[in-house]
PyMOL Python script that loads the backbone (N, CA, C, O; Angstrom):
from pymol import cmd

cmd.read_pdbstr("""\
ATOM      1  N   MET A   1     -30.582  -8.915   9.883  1.00  0.00           N
ATOM      2  CA  MET A   1     -30.181  -8.749   8.049  1.00  0.00           C
ATOM      3  C   MET A   1     -29.435  -9.897   7.694  1.00  0.00           C
ATOM      4  O   MET A   1     -28.566 -10.530   8.293  1.00  0.00           O
ATOM      5  N   SER A   2     -30.160 -10.069   6.190  1.00  0.00           N
ATOM      6  CA  SER A   2     -28.948 -11.492   5.853  1.00  0.00           C
ATOM      7  C   SER A   2     -27.640 -10.884   5.329  1.00  0.00           C
ATOM      8  O   SER A   2     -27.431  -9.684   5.152  1.00  0.00           O
ATOM      9  N   LEU A   3     -26.899 -11.772   5.136  1.00  0.00           N
ATOM     10  CA  LEU A   3     -25.519 -11.911   4.902  1.00  0.00           C
ATOM     11  C   LEU A   3     -25.658 -11.099   3.789  1.00  0.00           C
ATOM     12  O   LEU A   3     -25.032 -10.039   3.770  1.00  0.00           O
ATOM     13  N   SER A   4     -26.433 -11.434   2.774  1.00  0.00           N
ATOM     14  CA  SER A   4     -26.370 -10.901   1.249  1.00  0.00           C
ATOM     15  C   SER A   4     -26.477  -9.291   1.411  1.00  0.00           C
ATOM     16  O   SER A   4     -25.646  -8.650   0.767  1.00  0.00           O
ATOM     17  N   VAL A   5     -27.277  -8.665   2.091  1.00  0.00           N
ATOM     18  CA  VAL A   5     -27.304  -7.311   2.051  1.00  0.00           C
ATOM     19  C   VAL A   5     -26.091  -6.467   2.817  1.00  0.00           C
ATOM     20  O   VAL A   5     -25.736  -5.374   2.375  1.00  0.00           O
ATOM     21  N   VAL A   6     -25.454  -7.085   4.055  1.00  0.00           N
ATOM     22  CA  VAL A   6     -24.339  -6.566   4.831  1.00  0.00           C
ATOM     23  C   VAL A   6     -23.350  -6.209   3.137  1.00  0.00           C
ATOM     24  O   VAL A   6     -22.887  -5.121   2.795  1.00  0.00           O
ATOM     25  N   VAL A   7     -23.269  -7.833   2.195  1.00  0.00           N
ATOM     26  CA  VAL A   7     -21.942  -7.673   1.352  1.00  0.00           C
ATOM     27  C   VAL A   7     -22.761  -6.313   0.625  1.00  0.00           C
ATOM     28  O   VAL A   7     -22.178  -5.250   0.412  1.00  0.00           O
ATOM     29  N   MET A   8     -23.894  -6.502   0.364  1.00  0.00           N
ATOM     30  CA  MET A   8     -24.043  -5.300  -0.891  1.00  0.00           C
ATOM     31  C   MET A   8     -24.049  -4.103  -0.939  1.00  0.00           C
ATOM     32  O   MET A   8     -23.946  -3.342  -1.901  1.00  0.00           O
ATOM     33  N   ALA A   9     -24.293  -3.745   1.159  1.00  0.00           N
ATOM     34  CA  ALA A   9     -23.771  -2.437   1.616  1.00  0.00           C
ATOM     35  C   ALA A   9     -22.477  -2.213   1.402  1.00  0.00           C
ATOM     36  O   ALA A   9     -22.177  -1.208   0.756  1.00  0.00           O
ATOM     37  N   ILE A  10     -21.637  -2.925   1.800  1.00  0.00           N
ATOM     38  CA  ILE A  10     -20.373  -2.928   2.337  1.00  0.00           C
ATOM     39  C   ILE A  10     -19.612  -2.609   0.321  1.00  0.00           C
ATOM     40  O   ILE A  10     -18.624  -1.912   0.090  1.00  0.00           O
ATOM     41  N   SER A  11     -19.979  -2.935  -0.157  1.00  0.00           N
ATOM     42  CA  SER A  11     -20.074  -2.873  -1.272  1.00  0.00           C
ATOM     43  C   SER A  11     -19.948  -1.860  -2.051  1.00  0.00           C
ATOM     44  O   SER A  11     -19.140  -1.548  -2.925  1.00  0.00           O
ATOM     45  N   LEU A  12     -21.307  -1.166  -1.391  1.00  0.00           N
ATOM     46  CA  LEU A  12     -21.717  -0.478  -2.173  1.00  0.00           C
ATOM     47  C   LEU A  12     -20.970   1.206  -1.315  1.00  0.00           C
ATOM     48  O   LEU A  12     -20.658   2.159  -2.029  1.00  0.00           O
ATOM     49  N   ALA A  13     -20.866   1.236  -0.321  1.00  0.00           N
ATOM     50  CA  ALA A  13     -19.800   2.234   0.721  1.00  0.00           C
ATOM     51  C   ALA A  13     -18.699   2.315  -0.774  1.00  0.00           C
ATOM     52  O   ALA A  13     -18.779   3.030  -1.773  1.00  0.00           O
ATOM     53  N   ILE A  14     -17.643   1.188  -0.363  1.00  0.00           N
ATOM     54  CA  ILE A  14     -16.311   0.911  -1.291  1.00  0.00           C
ATOM     55  C   ILE A  14     -16.536   1.750  -2.810  1.00  0.00           C
ATOM     56  O   ILE A  14     -15.823   2.517  -3.458  1.00  0.00           O
ATOM     57  N   ALA A  15     -17.682   1.272  -2.971  1.00  0.00           N
ATOM     58  CA  ALA A  15     -17.928   1.727  -4.613  1.00  0.00           C
ATOM     59  C   ALA A  15     -18.168   3.417  -4.783  1.00  0.00           C
ATOM     60  O   ALA A  15     -17.956   3.993  -5.850  1.00  0.00           O
ATOM     61  N   LEU A  16     -18.516   3.919  -3.883  1.00  0.00           N
ATOM     62  CA  LEU A  16     -19.195   5.209  -3.219  1.00  0.00           C
ATOM     63  C   LEU A  16     -17.770   5.848  -3.197  1.00  0.00           C
ATOM     64  O   LEU A  16     -17.449   6.618  -4.102  1.00  0.00           O
ATOM     65  N   LEU A  17     -17.014   5.581  -2.304  1.00  0.00           N
ATOM     66  CA  LEU A  17     -15.505   5.616  -1.532  1.00  0.00           C
ATOM     67  C   LEU A  17     -14.487   6.200  -3.048  1.00  0.00           C
ATOM     68  O   LEU A  17     -14.031   7.250  -3.501  1.00  0.00           O
ATOM     69  N   ILE A  18     -14.519   5.265  -3.261  1.00  0.00           N
ATOM     70  CA  ILE A  18     -13.391   5.185  -4.949  1.00  0.00           C
ATOM     71  C   ILE A  18     -14.098   6.500  -6.114  1.00  0.00           C
ATOM     72  O   ILE A  18     -13.414   7.226  -6.836  1.00  0.00           O
ATOM     73  N   ILE A  19     -15.687   6.507  -6.005  1.00  0.00           N
ATOM     74  CA  ILE A  19     -15.873   7.291  -6.862  1.00  0.00           C
ATOM     75  C   ILE A  19     -15.426   8.535  -6.690  1.00  0.00           C
ATOM     76  O   ILE A  19     -14.943   9.266  -7.554  1.00  0.00           O
ATOM     77  N   LEU A  20     -15.662   8.857  -5.097  1.00  0.00           N
ATOM     78  CA  LEU A  20     -15.142  10.409  -4.830  1.00  0.00           C
ATOM     79  C   LEU A  20     -14.052  10.762  -5.129  1.00  0.00           C
ATOM     80  O   LEU A  20     -13.738  11.765  -5.770  1.00  0.00           O
ATOM     81  N   ILE A  21     -13.095   9.596  -4.484  1.00  0.00           N
ATOM     82  CA  ILE A  21     -11.656  10.302  -4.960  1.00  0.00           C
ATOM     83  C   ILE A  21     -11.326  10.005  -6.194  1.00  0.00           C
ATOM     84  O   ILE A  21     -10.141  10.271  -6.393  1.00  0.00           O
ATOM     85  N   VAL A  22     -11.836   9.589  -7.064  1.00  0.00           N
ATOM     86  CA  VAL A  22     -11.981   9.815  -8.684  1.00  0.00           C
ATOM     87  C   VAL A  22     -12.120  10.724  -8.749  1.00  0.00           C
ATOM     88  O   VAL A  22     -11.193  11.287  -9.333  1.00  0.00           O
ATOM     89  N   SER A  23     -12.950  11.403  -8.406  1.00  0.00           N
ATOM     90  CA  SER A  23     -13.774  12.738  -8.587  1.00  0.00           C
ATOM     91  C   SER A  23     -13.264  13.506  -8.572  1.00  0.00           C
ATOM     92  O   SER A  23     -13.381  14.521  -9.259  1.00  0.00           O
ATOM     93  N   VAL A  24     -12.436  13.223  -7.668  1.00  0.00           N
ATOM     94  CA  VAL A  24     -11.532  14.658  -6.685  1.00  0.00           C
ATOM     95  C   VAL A  24     -10.168  14.563  -7.812  1.00  0.00           C
ATOM     96  O   VAL A  24      -9.828  15.646  -8.289  1.00  0.00           O
ATOM     97  N   GLY A  25      -9.561  13.606  -8.151  1.00  0.00           N
ATOM     98  CA  GLY A  25      -8.794  13.169  -9.001  1.00  0.00           C
ATOM     99  C   GLY A  25      -8.353  13.839 -10.534  1.00  0.00           C
ATOM    100  O   GLY A  25      -7.257  14.117 -11.019  1.00  0.00           O
ATOM    101  N   VAL A  26      -9.900  13.964 -11.092  1.00  0.00           N
ATOM    102  CA  VAL A  26      -9.999  13.997 -12.107  1.00  0.00           C
ATOM    103  C   VAL A  26     -10.517  15.593 -12.228  1.00  0.00           C
ATOM    104  O   VAL A  26     -10.635  16.191 -13.297  1.00  0.00           O
ATOM    105  N   ARG A  27     -10.797  16.143 -10.920  1.00  0.00           N
ATOM    106  CA  ARG A  27     -11.205  17.508 -10.910  1.00  0.00           C
ATOM    107  C   ARG A  27      -9.727  17.953 -11.014  1.00  0.00           C
ATOM    108  O   ARG A  27      -9.389  18.522 -12.052  1.00  0.00           O
ATOM    109  N   GLY A  28      -8.989  17.787 -10.226  1.00  0.00           N
ATOM    110  CA  GLY A  28      -7.042  18.095 -10.117  1.00  0.00           C
ATOM    111  C   GLY A  28      -7.089  18.493  -8.663  1.00  0.00           C
ATOM    112  O   GLY A  28      -7.223  17.631  -7.795  1.00  0.00           O
ATOM    113  N   LYS A  29      -6.955  20.095  -8.301  1.00  0.00           N
ATOM    114  CA  LYS A  29      -6.120  20.367  -7.074  1.00  0.00           C
ATOM    115  C   LYS A  29      -7.430  20.860  -6.562  1.00  0.00           C
ATOM    116  O   LYS A  29      -8.074  21.554  -7.348  1.00  0.00           O
ATOM    117  N   PRO A  30      -8.033  20.584  -5.170  1.00  0.00           N
ATOM    118  CA  PRO A  30      -9.406  21.438  -4.852  1.00  0.00           C
ATOM    119  C   PRO A  30      -8.879  22.717  -4.591  1.00  0.00           C
ATOM    120  O   PRO A  30      -7.729  23.138  -4.717  1.00  0.00           O
ATOM    121  N   SER A  31     -10.484  23.571  -3.992  1.00  0.00           N
ATOM    122  CA  SER A  31     -10.302  25.336  -4.063  1.00  0.00           C
ATOM    123  C   SER A  31      -9.181  25.415  -2.688  1.00  0.00           C
ATOM    124  O   SER A  31      -8.909  24.323  -2.189  1.00  0.00           O
ATOM    125  N   GLY A  32      -8.712  26.311  -2.242  1.00  0.00           N
ATOM    126  CA  GLY A  32      -8.077  26.952  -1.090  1.00  0.00           C
ATOM    127  C   GLY A  32      -9.012  26.935  -0.055  1.00  0.00           C
ATOM    128  O   GLY A  32      -8.334  27.003   0.971  1.00  0.00           O
ATOM    129  N   ASN A  33     -10.436  26.872   0.310  1.00  0.00           N
ATOM    130  CA  ASN A  33     -10.942  26.704   0.991  1.00  0.00           C
ATOM    131  C   ASN A  33     -11.796  25.051   1.525  1.00  0.00           C
ATOM    132  O   ASN A  33     -12.681  24.863   2.360  1.00  0.00           O
ATOM    133  N   ALA A  34     -11.207  24.282   0.805  1.00  0.00           N
ATOM    134  CA  ALA A  34     -11.854  22.774   1.142  1.00  0.00           C
ATOM    135  C   ALA A  34     -11.610  22.137   2.240  1.00  0.00           C
ATOM    136  O   ALA A  34     -10.776  22.563   3.040  1.00  0.00           O
ATOM    137  N   SER A  35     -12.055  21.419   2.370  1.00  0.00           N
ATOM    138  CA  SER A  35     -12.360  20.714   4.280  1.00  0.00           C
ATOM    139  C   SER A  35     -11.626  19.554   4.242  1.00  0.00           C
ATOM    140  O   SER A  35     -11.770  18.960   3.173  1.00  0.00           O
ATOM    141  N   ASP A  36     -10.604  18.811   5.332  1.00  0.00           N
ATOM    142  CA  ASP A  36      -9.899  18.375   5.644  1.00  0.00           C
ATOM    143  C   ASP A  36     -10.590  17.096   4.656  1.00  0.00           C
ATOM    144  O   ASP A  36      -9.760  16.940   3.760  1.00  0.00           O
ATOM    145  N   LEU A  37     -11.338  16.461   4.510  1.00  0.00           N
ATOM    146  CA  LEU A  37     -11.582  15.751   4.108  1.00  0.00           C
ATOM    147  C   LEU A  37     -11.518  15.869   2.321  1.00  0.00           C
ATOM    148  O   LEU A  37     -11.488  14.700   1.936  1.00  0.00           O
ATOM    149  N   THR A  38     -11.494  16.591   1.382  1.00  0.00           N
ATOM    150  CA  THR A  38     -11.821  16.986   0.534  1.00  0.00           C
ATOM    151  C   THR A  38      -9.942  16.638   0.524  1.00  0.00           C
ATOM    152  O   THR A  38      -9.587  15.689  -0.174  1.00  0.00           O
ATOM    153  N   LEU A  39      -9.084  17.260   1.134  1.00  0.00           N
ATOM    154  CA  LEU A  39      -7.959  17.490   1.162  1.00  0.00           C
ATOM    155  C   LEU A  39      -7.344  16.193   0.843  1.00  0.00           C
ATOM    156  O   LEU A  39      -6.650  16.007  -0.157  1.00  0.00           O
ATOM    157  N   PHE A  40      -7.676  15.125   1.905  1.00  0.00           N
ATOM    158  CA  PHE A  40      -7.535  14.091   2.107  1.00  0.00           C
ATOM    159  C   PHE A  40      -7.601  12.930   1.018  1.00  0.00           C
ATOM    160  O   PHE A  40      -6.841  12.039   0.638  1.00  0.00           O
ATOM    161  N   MET A  41      -8.941  13.399   0.689  1.00  0.00           N
ATOM    162  CA  MET A  41      -9.239  12.739  -0.629  1.00  0.00           C
ATOM    163  C   MET A  41      -8.379  13.273  -2.016  1.00  0.00           C
ATOM    164  O   MET A  41      -8.118  12.437  -2.882  1.00  0.00           O
ATOM    165  N   ALA A  42      -8.091  14.230  -2.133  1.00  0.00           N
ATOM    166  CA  ALA A  42      -6.595  15.066  -3.141  1.00  0.00           C
ATOM    167  C   ALA A  42      -5.870  14.006  -3.210  1.00  0.00           C
ATOM    168  O   ALA A  42      -5.770  13.212  -4.146  1.00  0.00           O
ATOM    169  N   LYS A  43      -5.075  14.003  -1.629  1.00  0.00           N
ATOM    170  CA  LYS A  43      -3.291  13.377  -1.687  1.00  0.00           C
ATOM    171  C   LYS A  43      -3.935  12.168  -1.999  1.00  0.00           C
ATOM    172  O   LYS A  43      -3.332  11.690  -2.959  1.00  0.00           O
ATOM    173  N   THR A  44      -4.899  11.411  -1.648  1.00  0.00           N
ATOM    174  CA  THR A  44      -4.537   9.834  -1.824  1.00  0.00           C
ATOM    175  C   THR A  44      -5.024   9.866  -3.174  1.00  0.00           C
ATOM    176  O   THR A  44      -4.343   8.967  -3.667  1.00  0.00           O
ATOM    177  N   ALA A  45      -5.714  10.282  -4.055  1.00  0.00           N
ATOM    178  CA  ALA A  45      -6.024  10.999  -5.270  1.00  0.00           C
ATOM    179  C   ALA A  45      -4.973  10.674  -6.078  1.00  0.00           C
ATOM    180  O   ALA A  45      -4.983   9.837  -6.980  1.00  0.00           O
ATOM    181  N   ARG A  46      -3.765  11.590  -5.608  1.00  0.00           N
ATOM    182  CA  ARG A  46      -2.682  12.097  -6.100  1.00  0.00           C
ATOM    183  C   ARG A  46      -2.252  10.454  -6.176  1.00  0.00           C
ATOM    184  O   ARG A  46      -1.897   9.950  -7.242  1.00  0.00           O
ATOM    185  N   HIS A  47      -2.313   9.848  -5.178  1.00  0.00           N
ATOM    186  CA  HIS A  47      -1.208   8.605  -4.448  1.00  0.00           C
ATOM    187  C   HIS A  47      -1.796   7.367  -5.629  1.00  0.00           C
ATOM    188  O   HIS A  47      -1.070   6.881  -6.496  1.00  0.00           O
ATOM    189  N   LEU A  48      -2.918   7.091  -5.472  1.00  0.00           N
ATOM    190  CA  LEU A  48      -3.534   6.107  -6.881  1.00  0.00           C
ATOM    191  C   LEU A  48      -3.181   6.967  -8.488  1.00  0.00           C
ATOM    192  O   LEU A  48      -2.710   6.372  -9.457  1.00  0.00           O
ATOM    193  N   ASN A  49      -3.419   7.983  -8.483  1.00  0.00           N
ATOM    194  CA  ASN A  49      -2.301   8.051  -9.741  1.00  0.00           C
ATOM    195  C   ASN A  49      -1.128   8.327 -10.554  1.00  0.00           C
ATOM    196  O   ASN A  49      -0.821   8.520 -11.731  1.00  0.00           O
ATOM    197  N   GLY A  50      -0.427   8.236  -8.982  1.00  0.00           N
ATOM    198  CA  GLY A  50       0.991   7.609  -9.335  1.00  0.00           C
ATOM    199  C   GLY A  50       1.743   9.296  -9.579  1.00  0.00           C
ATOM    200  O   GLY A  50       2.856   9.553 -10.038  1.00  0.00           O
ATOM    201  N   GLN A  51       0.917  10.032  -9.198  1.00  0.00           N
ATOM    202  CA  GLN A  51       1.954  11.714  -9.271  1.00  0.00           C
ATOM    203  C   GLN A  51       2.417  11.853  -8.237  1.00  0.00           C
ATOM    204  O   GLN A  51       3.093  12.882  -8.239  1.00  0.00           O
ATOM    205  N   ALA A  52       2.434  11.082  -6.778  1.00  0.00           N
ATOM    206  CA  ALA A  52       3.179  11.515  -5.496  1.00  0.00           C
ATOM    207  C   ALA A  52       3.734   9.985  -5.284  1.00  0.00           C
ATOM    208  O   ALA A  52       3.465   8.796  -5.452  1.00  0.00           O
ATOM    209  N   GLY A  53       4.654  10.856  -4.819  1.00  0.00           N
ATOM    210  CA  GLY A  53       5.989   9.506  -4.018  1.00  0.00           C
ATOM    211  C   GLY A  53       5.156   8.914  -3.229  1.00  0.00           C
ATOM    212  O   GLY A  53       4.026   9.295  -2.922  1.00  0.00           O
ATOM    213  N   PRO A  54       5.792   7.834  -2.844  1.00  0.00           N
ATOM    214  CA  PRO A  54       5.573   6.862  -1.293  1.00  0.00           C
ATOM    215  C   PRO A  54       5.481   7.845  -0.254  1.00  0.00           C
ATOM    216  O   PRO A  54       6.210   8.832  -0.357  1.00  0.00           O
ATOM    217  N   PRO A  55       4.784   7.755   0.634  1.00  0.00           N
ATOM    218  CA  PRO A  55       4.967   8.466   1.868  1.00  0.00           C
ATOM    219  C   PRO A  55       6.181   8.175   2.706  1.00  0.00           C
ATOM    220  O   PRO A  55       6.879   7.180   2.513  1.00  0.00           O
ATOM    221  N   ALA A  56       6.427   9.115   3.690  1.00  0.00           N
ATOM    222  CA  ALA A  56       7.820   9.007   4.076  1.00  0.00           C
ATOM    223  C   ALA A  56       7.748   7.765   5.325  1.00  0.00           C
ATOM    224  O   ALA A  56       8.718   7.121   5.723  1.00  0.00           O
ATOM    225  N   LYS A  57       6.298   7.634   5.817  1.00  0.00           N
ATOM    226  CA  LYS A  57       6.495   6.626   7.319  1.00  0.00           C
ATOM    227  C   LYS A  57       6.624   5.683   6.653  1.00  0.00           C
ATOM    228  O   LYS A  57       7.403   4.860   7.134  1.00  0.00           O
ATOM    229  N   LEU A  58       5.978   5.296   5.263  1.00  0.00           N
ATOM    230  CA  LEU A  58       5.928   3.829   4.749  1.00  0.00           C
ATOM    231  C   LEU A  58       7.252   3.492   3.801  1.00  0.00           C
ATOM    232  O   LEU A  58       7.396   2.331   3.417  1.00  0.00           O
ATOM    233  N   GLN A  59       8.394   4.695   3.359  1.00  0.00           N
ATOM    234  CA  GLN A  59       9.336   4.637   2.793  1.00  0.00           C
ATOM    235  C   GLN A  59      10.405   4.458   4.297  1.00  0.00           C
ATOM    236  O   GLN A  59      11.589   4.520   3.966  1.00  0.00           O
ATOM    237  N   ASN A  60      10.210   4.256   5.824  1.00  0.00           N
ATOM    238  CA  ASN A  60      11.205   4.298   6.702  1.00  0.00           C
ATOM    239  C   ASN A  60      10.331   2.866   7.507  1.00  0.00           C
ATOM    240  O   ASN A  60      10.950   2.271   8.389  1.00  0.00           O
ATOM    241  N   PHE A  61       9.261   2.512   7.229  1.00  0.00           N
ATOM    242  CA  PHE A  61       8.542   1.146   7.512  1.00  0.00           C
ATOM    243  C   PHE A  61       9.901   0.056   6.830  1.00  0.00           C
ATOM    244  O   PHE A  61      10.842  -0.564   7.325  1.00  0.00           O
ATOM    245  N   VAL A  62       9.377   0.257   5.508  1.00  0.00           N
ATOM    246  CA  VAL A  62      10.137  -0.296   4.521  1.00  0.00           C
ATOM    247  C   VAL A  62      11.612  -0.824   4.577  1.00  0.00           C
ATOM    248  O   VAL A  62      12.125  -1.935   4.444  1.00  0.00           O
ATOM    249  N   GLU A  63      12.140   0.615   4.862  1.00  0.00           N
ATOM    250  CA  GLU A  63      14.023   0.646   5.009  1.00  0.00           C
ATOM    251  C   GLU A  63      14.304  -0.072   6.509  1.00  0.00           C
ATOM    252  O   GLU A  63      15.401  -0.562   6.781  1.00  0.00           O
ATOM    253  N   SER A  64      13.008  -0.069   7.576  1.00  0.00           N
ATOM    254  CA  SER A  64      13.426  -0.746   8.910  1.00  0.00           C
ATOM    255  C   SER A  64      13.449  -2.351   8.413  1.00  0.00           C
ATOM    256  O   SER A  64      14.202  -3.161   8.953  1.00  0.00           O
ATOM    257  N   ILE A  65      12.798  -2.612   7.636  1.00  0.00           N
ATOM    258  CA  ILE A  65      12.542  -4.434   7.440  1.00  0.00           C
ATOM    259  C   ILE A  65      14.238  -4.737   7.171  1.00  0.00           C
ATOM    260  O   ILE A  65      14.973  -4.181   6.355  1.00  0.00           O
ATOM    261  N   PRO A  66      14.600  -5.914   8.247  1.00  0.00           N
ATOM    262  CA  PRO A  66      15.906  -6.086   7.817  1.00  0.00           C
ATOM    263  C   PRO A  66      15.683  -7.033   6.555  1.00  0.00           C
ATOM    264  O   PRO A  66      14.570  -7.532   6.386  1.00  0.00           O
ATOM    265  N   MET A  67      16.771  -7.298   5.628  1.00  0.00           N
ATOM    266  CA  MET A  67      16.780  -8.071   4.073  1.00  0.00           C
ATOM    267  C   MET A  67      17.496  -9.731   4.962  1.00  0.00           C
ATOM    268  O   MET A  67      18.098 -10.048   5.988  1.00  0.00           O
ATOM    269  N   PRO A  68      16.900 -10.371   3.699  1.00  0.00           N
ATOM    270  CA  PRO A  68      17.194 -11.681   4.140  1.00  0.00           C
ATOM    271  C   PRO A  68      18.311 -12.029   3.228  1.00  0.00           C
ATOM    272  O   PRO A  68      18.283 -11.581   2.081  1.00  0.00           O
ATOM    273  N   HIS A  69      19.282 -12.775   3.616  1.00  0.00           N
ATOM    274  CA  HIS A  69      20.422 -13.121   3.253  1.00  0.00           C
ATOM    275  C   HIS A  69      20.188 -13.802   1.686  1.00  0.00           C
ATOM    276  O   HIS A  69      19.053 -14.280   1.673  1.00  0.00           O
ATOM    277  N   SER A  70      20.846 -14.001   0.415  1.00  0.00           N
ATOM    278  CA  SER A  70      20.844 -13.974  -1.226  1.00  0.00           C
ATOM    279  C   SER A  70      20.966 -15.887  -0.496  1.00  0.00           C
ATOM    280  O   SER A  70      21.011 -16.147   0.706  1.00  0.00           O
ATOM    281  N   ALA A  71      20.985 -16.636  -1.315  1.00  0.00           N
ATOM    282  CA  ALA A  71      21.183 -17.875  -1.143  1.00  0.00           C
ATOM    283  C   ALA A  71      22.660 -17.911  -1.476  1.00  0.00           C
ATOM    284  O   ALA A  71      23.231 -18.840  -0.905  1.00  0.00           O
ATOM    285  N   ALA A  72      23.531 -17.071  -2.330  1.00  0.00           N
ATOM    286  CA  ALA A  72      24.576 -17.347  -3.010  1.00  0.00           C
ATOM    287  C   ALA A  72      25.665 -16.924  -1.348  1.00  0.00           C
ATOM    288  O   ALA A  72      26.741 -17.440  -1.048  1.00  0.00           O
ATOM    289  N   SER A  73      25.088 -16.129  -0.765  1.00  0.00           N
ATOM    290  CA  SER A  73      25.737 -15.786   0.924  1.00  0.00           C
ATOM    291  C   SER A  73      25.351 -16.628   1.444  1.00  0.00           C
ATOM    292  O   SER A  73      25.430 -16.134   2.569  1.00  0.00           O
ATOM    293  N   ALA A  74      24.792 -17.986   1.682  1.00  0.00           N
ATOM    294  CA  ALA A  74      23.993 -19.251   2.264  1.00  0.00           C
ATOM    295  C   ALA A  74      24.684 -20.017   2.006  1.00  0.00           C
ATOM    296  O   ALA A  74      24.815 -20.951   2.797  1.00  0.00           O
ATOM    297  N   ASN A  75      25.533 -19.990   0.656  1.00  0.00           N
ATOM    298  CA  ASN A  75      26.632 -20.831   0.297  1.00  0.00           C
ATOM    299  C   ASN A  75      27.851 -20.788   0.325  1.00  0.00           C
ATOM    300  O   ASN A  75      28.598 -21.766   0.364  1.00  0.00           O
ATOM    301  N   ASP A  76      28.233 -19.393   0.305  1.00  0.00           N
ATOM    302  CA  ASP A  76      29.173 -19.320   0.658  1.00  0.00           C
ATOM    303  C   ASP A  76      29.589 -19.547   1.899  1.00  0.00           C
ATOM    304  O   ASP A  76      30.730 -19.998   1.998  1.00  0.00           O
ATOM    305  N   LYS A  77      28.822 -19.311   3.136  1.00  0.00           N
ATOM    306  CA  LYS A  77      28.773 -19.606   4.464  1.00  0.00           C
ATOM    307  C   LYS A  77      29.363 -20.774   4.750  1.00  0.00           C
ATOM    308  O   LYS A  77      30.305 -20.846   5.540  1.00  0.00           O
ATOM    309  N   SER A  78      28.735 -22.047   3.977  1.00  0.00           N
ATOM    310  CA  SER A  78      28.431 -23.127   4.421  1.00  0.00           C
ATOM    311  C   SER A  78      29.589 -23.956   4.137  1.00  0.00           C
ATOM    312  O   SER A  78      29.708 -24.880   4.941  1.00  0.00           O
ATOM    313  N   GLU A  79      30.547 -23.896   3.160  1.00  0.00           N
ATOM    314  CA  GLU A  79      31.562 -24.469   2.116  1.00  0.00           C
ATOM    315  C   GLU A  79      32.548 -24.775   3.293  1.00  0.00           C
ATOM    316  O   GLU A  79      33.169 -25.838   3.286  1.00  0.00           O
ATOM    317  N   GLY A  80      32.688 -23.957   4.204  1.00  0.00           N
ATOM    318  CA  GLY A  80      33.659 -24.075   5.562  1.00  0.00           C
ATOM    319  C   GLY A  80      32.862 -25.210   6.604  1.00  0.00           C
ATOM    320  O   GLY A  80      33.453 -25.551   7.628  1.00  0.00           O
ATOM    321  N   ALA A  81      32.252 -25.463   6.465  1.00  0.00           N
ATOM    322  CA  ALA A  81      30.921 -26.583   6.891  1.00  0.00           C
ATOM    323  C   ALA A  81      31.173 -27.920   6.716  1.00  0.00           C
ATOM    324  O   ALA A  81      31.489 -28.123   5.543  1.00  0.00           O
ATOM    325  N   PRO A  82      31.169 -28.905   7.369  1.00  0.00           N
ATOM    326  CA  PRO A  82      31.473 -30.479   6.994  1.00  0.00           C
ATOM    327  C   PRO A  82      30.324 -30.979   6.433  1.00  0.00           C
ATOM    328  O   PRO A  82      29.342 -30.501   7.000  1.00  0.00           O
ATOM    329  N   ALA A  83      30.039 -31.747   5.548  1.00  0.00           N
ATOM    330  CA  ALA A  83      29.190 -32.291   5.036  1.00  0.00           C
ATOM    331  C   ALA A  83      28.194 -33.011   5.920  1.00  0.00           C
ATOM    332  O   ALA A  83      28.514 -33.831   6.780  1.00  0.00           O
ATOM    333  N   GLN A  84      26.657 -32.542   5.566  1.00  0.00           N
ATOM    334  CA  GLN A  84      25.719 -34.075   6.693  1.00  0.00           C
ATOM    335  C   GLN A  84      25.425 -35.216   6.104  1.00  0.00           C
ATOM    336  O   GLN A  84      24.826 -35.323   5.033  1.00  0.00           O
ATOM    337  N   GLU A  85      25.941 -36.326   6.957  1.00  0.00           N
ATOM    338  CA  GLU A  85      25.311 -37.148   5.529  1.00  0.00           C
ATOM    339  C   GLU A  85      23.583 -37.539   5.522  1.00  0.00           C
ATOM    340  O   GLU A  85      22.719 -37.268   6.357  1.00  0.00           O
ATOM    341  N   ARG A  86      23.516 -38.114   4.517  1.00  0.00           N
ATOM    342  CA  ARG A  86      21.823 -38.104   3.984  1.00  0.00           C
ATOM    343  C   ARG A  86      21.895 -39.744   4.417  1.00  0.00           C
ATOM    344  O   ARG A  86      22.679 -40.689   4.337  1.00  0.00           O
ATOM    345  N   ARG A  87      20.125 -39.335   5.088  1.00  0.00           N
ATOM    346  CA  ARG A  87      19.572 -41.184   5.334  1.00  0.00           C
ATOM    347  C   ARG A  87      19.032 -41.487   4.149  1.00  0.00           C
ATOM    348  O   ARG A  87      18.568 -42.610   3.950  1.00  0.00           O
TER     349      ARG A  87
END
""", "prot")
cmd.dss("prot")
cmd.show_as("cartoon", "prot")
cmd.util.cbc("prot")
cmd.orient("prot")
């Protein structure tokens, strides 16, 4: 199989997935007897439409990342240190 056929098939699959997600988002909330896939697609559509907040796991992950020190605090720490010679 040539590379162009593989790329085209992957592109088509991604396009179909996006169409499914958007169609659920346009239609609104799924019915009560919806399958797990439909519920997952509806949840994803709400996130893509900006109607839902960020997932809790993502918030926890972002909050666990240590924040780098700002340039101002780095300059404050270097004031007491002797100046290095330039060559």
